[in-house]
C-alpha angles and dihedrals in degrees: 000000000000127000124208127215117295114279117260123246115255118250122241110292094015123120113251112272112254117227113228132197119202117207122187132125091222114081093207091053091051091048091051092052092046090053092051092046092049089068091065114075091197093065131058125186105229097173147001134203132201098202142030098252093056089046092057091050093046094049093049095044102038101030094209121199094230134025126194101202126191114216102202105065127137121253096000116033126195095268091052090050089058091047094052095044091045126235092257092059100042116112122217103305135201113196117217119201146160112239106304112158094196094051093044092053089050092051092048094047092051095040094239124155118249142168125213120221127273085047113230116217095225094048090045092055092052094047092046092055090051092049093048091051090051093048091053099046112103093218095041097100096065091042092051092045092057092046093049092047090053090048093052091048090051095046097038092097096029094134090069092052099050126086093188135048120218112213135173114237120175093334094314131105111229130177124225124191105240092221090057094060110105099186142328129225133190118235119179106302093340138070127221119219111204108206111172107295092346130085121198118199112211128183112239141058132299090236091057091049091046089062089057096051124076109258097217090059100042129054122204101215100165138013086255102037141055125177137202103244090217088064095054108109099169142003121207128188114249137190121302095014095301126126141224114226111205113200127210090256092054097258113146118211119186117210122234130227094250092056098036092106091056092055092047091050090050090052092048091053092046096053 
């Protein structure tokens, strides 16, 4: 988390300067938003965060007037940031996202401001004016709270409603059909998505990715591995009560003790 210089005091007759926090895990995206915000004398960027956990801490500690919040972030995405902060403590928020049809519908339904990447200057200006007006309205907090609560309810099970998964790979947003994923493995502080002959390396944890994938279609068999159940061709007993899951492409995934019950439940339902 990085803090900018203290905000300046407004001159006589000027509207109070609004303090803005920029949250995005891509440095270039944060720099672009800071540049756009610098053109507005009524807003000053007083901090920026490169991940969701720092964003939660900054919002609770600094209580900014505005937050520009990226949705697609590893480990803690934008929706989870709102959940952890709490709808009653969230400032006026502008969601920033790569194309995500499900999220955009949710924003529209709940009348929430959003920006689509790459951020267009004209659209940005219009959304910023709307956000500033919301931040300055006395009754805005309760109105925003109800809208955010509705948004979280609508997106709480979003993994079941999506057919595609948006992931960040080497600075790009790519979309993977969920049904095309064969299996996923953890590797250091990254995960590897095996999709047919391709492997996509994504920063984040397997647990975070697991929350984004529909549970009925994916089975967590090991702390380091999760498989698409449609790709399981055979299950063989292994030592100590564990199992070997053999996928249609020949990949062999051995279950772990912690997730043994999940494999057994899958087998019970399959027989």
